[in-house]
C-alpha positions as CSV (number, residue, x, y, z in Angstrom):
1,X,51.2,109.4,47.9
2,X,48.3,108.7,50.2
3,X,49.0,109.3,53.9
4,X,48.1,105.6,54.8
5,X,50.5,104.3,52.1
6,X,53.3,106.5,53.6
7,X,52.7,105.1,57.0
8,X,52.8,101.6,55.7
9,X,56.1,102.3,54.0
10,X,57.5,103.8,57.2
11,X,56.4,100.8,59.2
12,X,58.0,98.5,56.6
13,X,61.3,100.4,56.7
14,X,61.4,100.4,60.5
15,X,60.6,96.7,60.5
16,X,63.4,96.0,58.0
17,X,65.8,98.2,60.0
18,X,64.9,96.3,63.2
19,X,65.4,93.0,61.5
20,X,68.8,94.3,60.2
21,X,69.7,95.3,63.8
22,X,68.8,91.9,65.1
23,X,71.0,90.4,62.5
24,X,73.9,92.5,63.7
25,X,73.2,91.5,67.3
26,X,73.1,87.8,66.4
27,X,76.4,88.1,64.4
28,X,78.1,89.7,67.5
29,X,76.8,87.1,69.8
30,X,77.8,84.2,67.5
31,X,81.1,85.6,66.5
32,X,82.6,86.4,69.9
33,X,86.4,86.5,70.0
34,X,86.7,84.8,66.6
35,X,87.1,88.1,64.8
36,X,90.3,88.7,66.7
37,X,93.1,88.9,64.2
38,X,90.7,89.6,61.3
39,X,91.4,92.7,59.3
40,X,89.2,95.8,59.4
41,X,87.8,95.1,55.9
42,X,86.9,91.5,56.8
43,X,85.0,92.8,59.8
44,X,83.2,95.4,57.5
45,X,82.2,92.6,55.2
46,X,80.8,90.5,58.0
47,X,79.0,93.5,59.5
48,X,77.4,94.4,56.2
49,X,76.4,90.7,55.6
50,X,74.7,90.6,59.0
51,X,72.9,93.9,58.5
52,X,71.5,92.9,55.1
53,X,70.8,89.1,55.1
54,X,69.9,87.6,51.7
55,X,66.3,86.9,52.9
56,X,65.6,90.6,53.6
57,X,66.8,92.5,50.6
58,X,65.9,96.1,50.3
59,X,66.4,96.8,46.6
60,X,67.0,100.5,47.5
61,X,70.4,99.5,49.0
62,X,71.9,99.4,45.5
63,X,72.5,97.1,42.5
64,X,75.9,96.0,43.5
65,X,74.9,94.6,46.9
66,X,71.7,93.2,45.4
67,X,73.7,91.2,42.8
68,X,76.0,89.8,45.5
69,X,73.0,88.8,47.6
70,X,71.3,87.2,44.7
71,X,74.3,84.9,44.2
72,X,74.6,84.1,48.0
73,X,71.7,81.7,48.3
74,X,68.7,81.6,50.5
75,X,70.1,79.8,53.6
76,X,70.7,82.7,56.2
77,X,73.9,81.2,57.7
78,X,75.5,80.0,54.6
79,X,74.3,83.0,52.6
80,X,75.8,85.5,55.0
81,X,79.2,83.8,54.8
82,X,79.1,83.5,51.0
83,X,78.0,87.2,50.7
84,X,80.8,88.3,53.1
85,X,83.4,86.3,51.2
86,X,82.2,87.7,47.8
87,X,82.1,91.3,49.2
88,X,85.5,91.3,50.9
89,X,87.7,91.6,47.8
90,X,85.5,94.3,46.3
91,X,85.9,96.6,49.4
92,X,89.4,97.7,48.4
93,X,88.3,98.7,45.0
94,X,89.1,102.3,43.9
95,X,87.7,104.7,41.4
96,X,84.0,105.2,40.6
97,X,83.0,101.5,41.3
98,X,84.7,101.5,44.7
99,X,83.0,104.8,45.7
100,X,79.6,103.6,44.6
101,X,80.0,100.3,46.6
102,X,81.1,102.2,49.7
103,X,78.1,104.5,49.4
104,X,75.7,101.6,49.1
105,X,77.3,100.0,52.2
106,X,77.1,103.3,54.0
107,X,73.3,103.6,53.3
108,X,72.7,100.1,54.5
109,X,74.7,100.4,57.7
110,X,73.4,103.8,58.6
111,X,69.8,102.8,58.0
112,X,70.3,99.9,60.5
113,X,72.5,101.9,62.9
114,X,74.8,98.9,62.6
115,X,77.9,100.4,64.2
116,X,76.2,101.5,67.3
117,X,74.2,98.3,67.5
118,X,77.3,96.1,67.1
119,X,79.3,98.0,69.8
120,X,76.4,98.1,72.2
121,X,75.9,94.3,71.9
122,X,79.6,93.7,72.2
123,X,79.8,95.9,75.3
124,X,77.1,93.7,76.9
125,X,78.6,90.4,75.9
126,X,82.3,90.6,75.3
127,X,84.3,93.7,76.1
128,X,87.4,92.4,74.3
129,X,85.3,92.1,71.1
130,X,84.1,95.6,71.6
131,X,87.6,96.9,71.6
132,X,88.4,94.9,68.4
133,X,85.3,96.3,66.7
134,X,86.1,99.9,67.8
135,X,89.6,99.6,66.4
136,X,88.3,98.2,63.1
137,X,85.6,100.8,62.7
138,X,88.1,103.6,63.4
139,X,90.5,102.2,60.8
140,X,87.7,102.1,58.2
141,X,86.5,105.5,59.1
142,X,90.0,107.0,58.6
143,X,90.6,105.1,55.4
144,X,87.3,105.2,53.5
145,X,85.8,108.7,52.9
146,X,82.3,107.4,52.4
147,X,82.4,105.7,55.8
148,X,84.0,108.5,57.8
149,X,80.8,108.8,59.8
150,X,81.9,105.6,61.6
151,X,84.4,107.7,63.6
152,X,81.5,109.8,65.0
153,X,79.5,106.6,65.8
154,X,82.5,105.1,67.6
155,X,82.9,108.3,69.7
156,X,79.2,108.5,70.4
157,X,79.1,104.8,71.3
158,X,82.0,105.3,73.7
159,X,80.4,108.3,75.3
160,X,77.1,106.4,75.7
161,X,78.9,103.4,77.2
162,X,80.8,105.6,79.6
163,X,77.5,107.2,80.8
164,X,75.9,103.8,81.2
165,X,78.9,102.5,83.2
166,X,79.0,105.6,85.4
167,X,75.3,105.3,86.1
168,X,75.6,101.6,86.9
169,X,78.6,102.2,89.1
170,X,76.8,105.0,91.0
171,X,73.8,102.8,91.5
172,X,75.9,99.9,92.7
173,X,77.9,102.2,95.0
174,X,74.6,103.5,96.5
175,X,73.3,100.0,96.8
176,X,76.6,98.9,98.5
177,X,76.5,101.9,100.9
178,X,72.9,101.1,101.7
179,X,73.7,97.5,102.3
180,X,76.7,98.5,104.5
181,X,74.4,100.7,106.5
182,X,72.1,97.8,107.1
183,X,75.0,95.6,108.0
184,X,76.4,98.2,110.4
185,X,73.0,98.7,112.0
186,X,72.4,95.0,112.4
187,X,75.9,94.6,113.8
188,X,75.4,97.4,116.3
189,X,72.3,95.6,117.5
190,X,74.5,92.6,118.4
191,X,76.9,94.6,120.5
192,X,76.5,94.5,124.3
193,X,74.4,97.3,125.8
194,X,76.4,100.3,126.9
195,X,74.6,100.6,130.2
196,X,76.3,97.7,131.9
197,X,76.0,97.4,135.7
198,X,78.7,99.4,137.5
199,X,81.8,97.4,138.6
200,X,81.4,95.8,142.0
201,X,84.4,97.6,143.5
202,X,84.9,100.4,146.1
203,X,83.7,103.7,144.6
204,X,86.6,105.2,142.5
205,X,89.1,102.5,143.3
206,X,89.4,101.5,139.6
207,X,90.5,104.4,137.4
208,X,88.0,104.9,134.6
209,X,90.4,106.8,132.3
210,X,93.7,105.4,130.9
211,X,95.5,108.8,130.6
212,X,97.9,109.0,127.7
213,X,98.1,105.3,127.1
214,X,95.4,103.8,124.9
215,X,92.5,101.6,126.0
216,X,93.2,97.9,126.0
217,X,90.7,95.1,125.3
218,X,90.1,94.6,129.1
219,X,89.2,98.3,129.3
220,X,86.2,97.8,127.1
221,X,83.6,98.5,129.9
222,X,85.0,102.0,130.2
223,X,85.3,102.7,126.5
224,X,82.3,104.8,125.5
225,X,81.1,107.1,122.7
226,X,82.5,105.2,119.7
227,X,79.7,102.7,119.2
228,X,78.9,103.7,115.6
229,X,82.5,103.4,114.6
230,X,82.8,100.0,116.3
231,X,79.8,98.7,114.4
232,X,81.2,100.1,111.1
233,X,84.5,98.3,111.7
234,X,82.8,95.1,112.5
235,X,80.8,95.5,109.3
236,X,84.1,95.8,107.4
237,X,85.4,92.8,109.2
238,X,82.3,90.8,108.2
239,X,82.8,91.8,104.6
240,X,86.5,90.7,104.8
241,X,85.5,87.3,106.2
242,X,83.3,86.9,103.1
243,X,86.3,87.7,100.8
244,X,86.6,91.5,101.0
245,X,89.9,93.4,101.4
246,X,91.8,94.2,104.6
247,X,90.6,97.0,106.7
248,X,92.8,100.1,107.0
249,X,91.9,102.5,109.9
250,X,93.5,105.9,109.6
251,X,93.3,109.3,111.3
252,X,95.5,112.0,112.8
253,X,97.7,111.2,115.8
254,X,95.4,111.4,118.8
255,X,92.2,110.5,117.0
256,X,91.8,107.4,119.0
257,X,92.6,104.7,116.5
258,X,94.5,102.3,118.9
259,X,91.7,102.5,121.5
260,X,89.0,102.0,118.9
261,X,90.7,98.9,117.6
262,X,91.7,97.4,120.9
263,X,88.8,98.3,123.2
264,X,86.1,98.6,120.6
265,X,86.6,96.2,117.6
266,X,88.2,93.3,119.4
267,X,85.9,93.1,122.4
268,X,82.9,93.6,120.0
269,X,84.2,90.6,118.0
270,X,84.6,88.5,121.2
271,X,81.1,89.4,122.3
272,X,79.6,87.5,119.4
273,X,78.6,90.5,117.3
274,X,79.7,88.5,114.2
275,X,78.6,85.2,115.5
276,X,79.7,82.5,117.9
277,X,82.4,81.2,115.6
278,X,84.0,84.6,115.1
279,X,83.9,85.2,118.8
280,X,86.5,82.4,119.2
281,X,88.9,83.7,116.5
282,X,92.3,84.5,118.2
283,X,93.7,88.0,118.0
284,X,97.3,88.6,116.8
285,X,98.0,92.1,118.0
286,X,101.4,93.4,116.7
287,X,103.5,96.5,115.9
288,X,105.7,96.3,112.8
289,X,109.1,97.0,114.6
290,X,112.4,96.4,112.9
291,X,111.7,92.9,111.4
292,X,107.9,92.9,110.9
293,X,107.5,89.8,108.7
294,X,109.5,87.5,111.0
295,X,107.7,88.9,114.0
296,X,104.3,88.3,112.5
297,X,105.2,84.8,111.3
298,X,106.4,83.9,114.8
299,X,103.1,85.1,116.4
300,X,100.9,83.1,113.9
301,X,102.9,79.9,114.4
302,X,101.8,79.9,118.0
303,X,98.2,79.4,116.8
304,X,99.1,76.2,114.9
305,X,98.7,72.8,116.7
306,X,101.7,70.6,117.5
307,X,103.9,69.4,114.6
308,X,102.3,65.9,114.6
309,X,99.1,67.5,113.4
310,X,99.2,67.4,109.6
311,X,97.6,70.9,109.3
312,X,100.8,72.5,110.5
313,X,103.3,73.5,107.8
314,X,106.4,71.3,107.9
315,X,109.2,73.7,108.8
316,X,111.8,71.1,107.6
317,X,110.7,71.4,104.0
318,X,109.6,75.1,104.0
319,X,111.8,77.4,106.1
320,X,109.7,80.5,105.6
321,X,106.1,79.6,104.8
322,X,104.0,82.6,103.8
323,X,101.7,84.3,106.4
324,X,98.8,83.1,104.3
325,X,100.0,79.5,104.5
326,X,100.4,79.8,108.3
327,X,97.0,81.4,108.6
328,X,95.5,78.6,106.5
329,X,97.0,76.0,108.8
330,X,95.7,77.9,111.9
331,X,92.2,78.2,110.3
332,X,92.2,74.5,109.5
333,X,92.7,73.9,113.2
334,X,89.7,76.1,114.0
335,X,91.8,79.2,114.9
336,X,91.3,81.7,112.1
337,X,93.7,84.6,113.0
338,X,92.5,88.2,113.3
339,X,95.7,90.2,112.7
340,X,95.7,93.7,114.1
341,X,98.7,95.8,113.1
342,X,98.7,98.9,115.4
343,X,101.0,101.9,114.9
344,X,101.6,100.8,111.4
345,X,103.7,103.9,110.8
346,X,106.5,102.0,112.6
347,X,107.1,100.3,109.3
348,X,108.5,103.6,108.0
349,X,110.2,104.8,111.2
350,X,111.8,101.6,112.5
351,X,112.1,99.3,109.5
352,X,115.0,100.8,107.5
353,X,114.9,98.2,104.7
354,X,112.6,99.1,101.7
355,X,112.6,95.5,100.5
356,X,111.5,94.3,103.9
357,X,108.7,96.9,103.9
358,X,107.4,95.8,100.5
359,X,107.6,92.1,101.4
360,X,105.7,92.7,104.6
361,X,102.8,94.6,103.0
362,X,102.7,92.1,100.2
363,X,102.2,89.3,102.6
364,X,99.9,91.3,104.9
365,X,97.5,92.3,102.1
366,X,97.3,88.7,100.8
367,X,97.1,87.0,104.2
368,X,93.6,85.4,103.7
369,X,92.1,83.4,105.3
370,X,93.4,85.6,108.1
371,X,91.5,88.9,108.7
372,X,93.7,91.9,108.7
373,X,93.2,95.3,110.4
374,X,95.8,98.0,110.0
375,X,95.8,101.2,112.1
376,X,98.0,104.0,110.7
377,X,98.5,107.7,111.3
378,X,97.1,109.8,108.4
379,X,100.4,111.7,108.0
380,X,102.0,108.5,106.8
381,X,99.2,108.0,104.2
382,X,101.6,109.0,101.3
383,X,104.2,106.4,102.5
384,X,101.4,103.8,102.4
385,X,100.3,104.8,98.9
386,X,103.9,104.4,97.6
387,X,103.7,100.6,98.4
388,X,101.6,99.2,95.5
389,X,99.9,96.3,97.5
390,X,98.8,98.8,100.1
391,X,97.8,101.4,97.6
392,X,95.4,98.9,96.0
393,X,93.8,98.2,99.4
394,X,93.5,101.9,100.1
395,X,91.8,102.4,96.7
396,X,89.2,99.8,97.6
397,X,88.3,101.8,100.7
398,X,89.4,102.6,104.2
399,X,87.9,104.0,107.4
400,X,88.8,107.4,108.7
401,X,88.5,108.0,112.5
402,X,87.1,111.5,112.9
403,X,86.3,113.6,116.0
404,X,83.7,112.7,118.5
405,X,80.5,114.7,118.7
406,X,79.6,116.7,121.9
407,X,77.2,114.0,123.1
408,X,79.7,111.3,122.6
409,X,82.3,113.3,124.5
410,X,79.9,113.7,127.4
411,X,79.3,109.9,127.4
412,X,83.0,109.3,127.3
413,X,83.4,111.4,130.4
414,X,80.4,110.5,132.5
415,X,79.7,106.8,131.8
416,X,83.1,105.4,132.6
417,X,83.1,107.3,135.9
418,X,79.6,106.0,136.8
419,X,80.8,102.4,135.8
420,X,83.6,102.8,138.4
421,X,81.2,104.0,141.1
422,X,82.1,107.7,140.7
423,X,79.9,110.7,140.2
424,X,80.8,113.7,138.0
425,X,80.1,117.3,139.2
426,X,77.4,118.6,136.8
427,X,79.5,121.5,135.5
428,X,82.6,119.4,134.6
429,X,81.5,117.9,131.3
430,X,80.5,121.4,130.0
431,X,83.8,122.9,131.1
432,X,85.7,120.0,129.4
433,X,83.8,120.6,126.2
434,X,84.6,124.3,126.3
435,X,88.3,123.8,127.0
436,X,88.4,121.2,124.3
437,X,86.8,123.6,121.9
438,X,83.9,121.3,121.2
439,X,81.0,123.3,122.8
440,X,78.0,124.1,120.7
441,X,78.8,121.3,118.3
442,X,82.0,122.9,117.0
443,X,84.7,120.5,115.9
444,X,87.7,120.4,118.3
445,X,91.3,120.4,117.2
446,X,92.2,117.1,115.6
447,X,94.3,114.9,117.9
448,X,93.1,116.5,121.1
449,X,91.6,113.4,122.7
450,X,94.9,112.4,124.5
451,X,94.9,115.8,126.2
452,X,91.4,115.1,127.4
453,X,92.3,111.6,128.5
454,X,95.3,112.8,130.5
455,X,93.3,115.6,132.1
456,X,90.6,113.2,133.1
457,X,93.2,110.8,134.6
458,X,94.8,113.6,136.5
459,X,91.4,114.7,137.7
460,X,90.7,111.2,139.0
461,X,94.1,111.3,140.8
462,X,92.8,114.5,142.6
463,X,89.2,113.2,143.2
464,X,87.3,114.2,146.3
465,X,86.1,110.9,147.7
466,X,84.0,109.4,144.9
467,X,83.4,112.7,143.1
468,X,85.2,114.2,140.1
469,X,85.0,117.9,140.6
470,X,85.6,121.1,138.7
471,X,88.1,122.2,141.3
472,X,90.2,119.0,140.9
473,X,90.2,119.4,137.1
474,X,91.4,123.0,137.4
475,X,94.3,121.9,139.6
476,X,95.5,119.7,136.7
477,X,96.1,122.7,134.5
478,X,93.2,121.9,132.3
479,X,93.1,120.1,129.0
480,X,95.8,122.3,127.3
481,X,98.3,122.2,130.2
482,X,97.7,119.0,132.2
483,X,100.4,117.0,130.4
484,X,103.0,119.8,130.7
485,X,102.1,120.3,134.4
486,X,102.5,116.6,135.2
487,X,105.8,116.2,133.3
488,X,107.2,119.5,134.5
489,X,106.5,118.7,138.1
490,X,108.3,115.4,137.8
491,X,111.2,117.1,136.1
492,X,111.5,119.7,138.8
493,X,111.5,117.1,141.6
494,X,114.7,115.5,140.0
495,X,118.2,116.3,141.1
496,X,120.5,118.0,138.5
497,X,122.1,114.7,137.6
498,X,118.7,113.0,137.2
499,X,117.5,115.8,135.0
500,X,120.4,115.3,132.6
501,X,119.8,111.5,132.6
502,X,116.0,112.1,132.1
503,X,116.8,114.2,129.0
504,X,119.0,111.5,127.5
505,X,116.6,108.8,128.4
506,X,113.7,110.5,126.7
507,X,115.6,111.5,123.6
508,X,116.4,107.7,123.2
509,X,112.6,107.2,122.9
510,X,112.3,109.8,120.0
511,X,113.1,109.3,116.4
512,X,113.1,111.8,113.5
513,X,112.2,110.6,110.1
514,X,114.0,111.6,106.9
515,X,111.5,114.3,106.2
516,X,111.9,115.7,109.8
517,X,108.8,114.3,111.4
518,X,109.2,113.6,115.1
519,X,107.8,110.3,116.2
520,X,108.0,108.0,119.2
521,X,110.6,105.2,119.2
522,X,110.1,101.9,121.0
523,X,113.4,101.1,122.8
524,X,114.9,98.0,124.5
525,X,113.9,98.1,128.1
526,X,117.2,96.6,129.2
527,X,119.1,99.5,127.6
528,X,116.8,102.2,129.0
529,X,117.5,104.2,132.2
530,X,114.5,102.6,134.1
531,X,115.3,104.4,137.4
532,X,115.0,107.9,136.0
533,X,111.9,107.0,133.9
534,X,109.9,105.3,136.6
535,X,108.1,108.4,137.8
536,X,107.0,109.1,134.2
537,X,105.8,105.5,134.0
538,X,103.7,105.9,137.2
539,X,102.2,109.0,135.6
540,X,101.5,107.0,132.5
541,X,103.5,109.4,130.3
542,X,105.9,106.5,129.5
543,X,104.8,102.9,129.0
544,X,106.9,99.9,129.9
545,X,106.3,96.5,128.3
546,X,107.9,93.1,128.9
547,X,110.9,94.0,126.9
548,X,110.3,97.5,125.7
549,X,109.8,101.1,126.8
550,X,108.2,103.9,124.9
551,X,106.6,107.3,125.3
552,X,102.9,106.6,125.9
553,X,101.6,109.0,123.2
554,X,102.9,111.5,120.6
555,X,101.0,114.2,122.6
556,X,103.9,114.3,125.1
557,X,106.3,115.3,122.3
558,X,104.2,118.3,121.4
559,X,102.6,119.5,124.6
560,X,105.5,119.4,127.1
561,X,107.5,122.5,126.0
562,X,110.7,121.3,127.7
563,X,110.7,118.0,125.8
564,X,109.9,119.8,122.6
565,X,112.9,122.0,123.1
566,X,115.2,119.1,123.8
567,X,113.9,117.4,120.6
568,X,114.5,120.6,118.6
569,X,118.0,120.8,119.9
570,X,118.7,117.2,119.0
571,X,116.8,117.2,115.7
572,X,119.8,117.9,113.5
573,X,121.7,115.0,115.2
574,X,118.6,112.8,115.0
575,X,118.2,113.5,111.2
576,X,121.9,112.7,110.7
577,X,121.6,109.5,112.7
578,X,118.6,108.4,110.7
579,X,120.4,109.0,107.4
580,X,123.4,107.2,108.7
581,X,121.3,104.2,109.7
582,X,119.6,104.1,106.3
583,X,122.9,104.5,104.5
584,X,124.4,101.6,106.6
585,X,121.5,99.4,105.7
586,X,121.9,100.2,102.0
587,X,125.6,99.4,102.2
588,X,124.9,96.1,104.0
589,X,122.2,95.1,101.4
590,X,124.7,95.9,98.5
591,X,127.2,93.3,99.8
592,X,129.1,96.1,101.6
593,X,130.1,97.9,98.5
594,X,133.2,100.1,99.3
595,X,131.8,102.7,96.9
596,X,129.0,103.4,99.4
597,X,131.1,104.1,102.4
598,X,131.0,107.6,104.0
599,X,133.9,109.9,103.2
600,X,135.2,113.3,104.2
601,X,132.9,115.6,106.2
602,X,130.1,113.0,106.1
603,X,132.4,110.5,107.9
604,X,133.5,113.1,110.5
605,X,130.0,114.2,111.2
606,X,128.8,110.6,111.6
607,X,131.6,109.8,114.1
608,X,130.9,112.9,116.1
609,X,127.1,112.2,116.1
610,X,127.2,108.5,117.1
611,X,128.8,107.4,120.3
612,X,130.2,103.9,120.0
613,X,127.7,102.6,117.4
614,X,127.3,98.8,117.1
615,X,125.8,96.4,114.6
616,X,125.7,97.3,110.9
617,X,126.1,101.0,111.7
618,X,129.2,100.3,113.7
619,X,130.6,98.1,110.9
620,X,129.7,100.8,108.3
621,X,131.5,103.6,110.1
622,X,134.5,101.4,111.0
623,X,134.9,100.4,107.4
624,X,134.5,104.0,106.3
625,X,137.2,105.1,108.7
626,X,139.5,102.2,107.7
627,X,139.0,103.2,104.0
628,X,139.7,106.9,104.9
629,X,142.9,105.9,106.7
630,X,144.0,103.7,103.8
631,X,143.3,106.6,101.4
632,X,145.3,108.9,103.6
633,X,148.2,106.4,103.8
634,X,148.2,106.1,100.0
635,X,148.3,109.9,99.7
636,X,151.3,110.0,102.1
637,X,153.0,107.3,100.1
638,X,152.5,109.2,96.8
639,X,153.7,112.4,98.5
640,X,156.8,110.6,99.8
641,X,157.6,109.3,96.3
642,X,157.3,112.7,94.8
643,X,159.6,114.2,97.4
644,X,162.2,111.5,96.6
645,X,161.9,112.2,92.9
646,X,162.4,115.9,93.5
647,X,165.3,115.2,95.8
648,X,167.0,113.1,93.1
649,X,166.8,116.0,90.7
650,X,168.4,118.5,93.1
651,X,172.2,117.8,92.4
652,X,171.9,119.3,89.0
653,X,170.5,122.6,90.2
654,X,173.6,123.9,92.0
655,X,175.7,123.4,88.9
656,X,173.3,125.5,86.9
657,X,173.5,128.1,89.6
658,X,177.3,128.0,89.5
659,X,177.5,128.7,85.8
C-alpha cells in the first residue's frame, strides 16, 4: 500500500476513534445519575451504542454490530437507544455466537478507549456516576472473558484519577499556603509598631515582666518577640470570620500559648488589624472548669441586649439555647463574640463527665457566627483527638507555638525594659541566652520560657536603680534555679506549723490525671488557706482571682524540688481520689446504680484517702458504706440462723455417743 494511502487510513481511523470518544463523553454527560440501578449489561449496551453511533459505522467492527446498527435508523439519539435495546438481550448469549459478539464489542471499545474515556468524563462531571460505571465495568470484566481487559482499564483509570487529584490537591495546598502568607504579611502590616514610646512613668516603677503568670491584654505594650505568630493567628481568625474552622493553638506547657492569645491576638484584634468592625467585637475569655457549657452560655448571655429586644432568645420558651443561637443573637446586636478558651486541658482534668465534655466541644466547634480560639497543651492532644468534633477541627489544621529565636528572645528581654524606662546591662541578654541554652541559634528546652520570665521578674525585683544588671540576675539563682530559690526562701521563712499548712494548701492546688500526669488545679478561694499562700501570691508563684486560687504555672510543679517531692508522696492518694471522683460521677449518671458502689478494699482505701468528702463523692462513699454494713448485717443473720440449725441438731448427738 502506498505510504500516502496508509497515512490517510491512519488519519481516518484516528478521526473515527475521536468521534467515538466524543460520543462516549456526550453519553456520560447526558446520562448522569440515570444509570443508577441499571444492570452492568445495560450499561455495556449503552456504552457500546455511544462508542459506535449508527452514522459512523466502521464495517471492520464486525457483521453482528453492523446488522444491529443498520436496523437502528439514522437519527443519532433514537438510533443509539434502539441499538442499545436490540444489543442488550444478545449480550448474555453463550457459545460461539456470544464469544464472537463480545470480541466485536471488545474491538470497538478498545479502539475508542471507551472505558477510560467514560470514567474520565464521569470523574469530571459526576463522581457518583463514576463509581457506578467502575462497579459495572468490574462486574463485566470478571464475568466476560473477552472483556477482562476492562479490569485493567478500571485500575489504570483509578490510578490516573488518584494522581490527578493528588496533583490538584498539592497545587491547591500550595496556593492556600501562599495566600495565607500574603494574608499574614498584610495583617502584620496592620499591627501597631513595636517601637512605641516608653511609658510615661518613673523609670522602672512598672515591672516589664510578669513572672510566672501569663501576660494579659493590658500587658500588650511589654509583649515582644511574637509578632509573626500574632499575625498568623489573626490570619486564621480572618479566615474563620469568612466561614473557616475554629483555631486551635497548641504547644508544650510553657511555650507561651496563654500570653500569645491574651497579649498578642486579642490586642491585635482590638487595634484594628482585621478592620474597625472586628476591633469592636467583644472577647469572651474562659477556662472550661467543671461545668464548661453552662459557664460559656452564661458569659455569652451578657452580650445580648435586654429581653425586650427581639434579637435575644426567649428563655421562657428555650431553657438552654445553643451557644450558636446565643452568639447569633449577640451578633445581630452588633456584638459578634470572640470566644477564647484558655487552658483547654481543664476539660479533661476538671470536668469528670464524658458526656459533658462531648456536648461542650460539639457546641464549641459549631458556635458560628462566634469566632472560637482554643489554647491547649500538646500533651493533651490525644484527649482532644478522641472527641470527634474536635478531631475534625484538628484535621483541618491548627497552629503550633514553637520556641522563640535568639533575636526574638533578645527583643523580649530588652524592649519591655526600655518601654518601662529601664536599661539592660549589655552582657545580660547574652548570659540569659546561654543559660536558656539558646545561644548560637540552638533551640532551647521546650517549655523553658516561664523560667526565663520568672528570672527576669526576680532580676527586676533586685534592679539597681533603673538598670537590670548581670549581678542582680546571678542573685536570683539564674534561669534554672530562680523559681526554686524564690519558693524555698518563702518556705524557710515560715514557722513549722505554717510549713505544714503551706504543704496542704499547695497540694489542694494540684491534680493528678488518671494516667498520672500532674497538673494545676483551680480551687475555690474561700476554701483555700489564703494566709499561708499570700507570700507566694506576692511572688507571683500563686495567682488569686475574684473567686479562685491557683498555681501560676506548671513550672512551679517541676522546678521547685520540695513541691515535686510533696506531689510524689501524695501522687498515689491523688490518683486514688481522681478515680473515686470519676467513679462517683459515673454512679450518679447511672441513676445511682447499687451495682456500681465501691466494696471491700476499694471502699476502705477510699474512706482512708478522703477526709469528710461532700457532694456526689460523699453520697457515693456513704451509700457504699451503708451497702457494706447491710451486707455484713445480712452475713451475720445467715451465720446466726446456721448456728441455730446446728444447735437444734445437737440433742441427738449425745445419744449416739452413749450407745
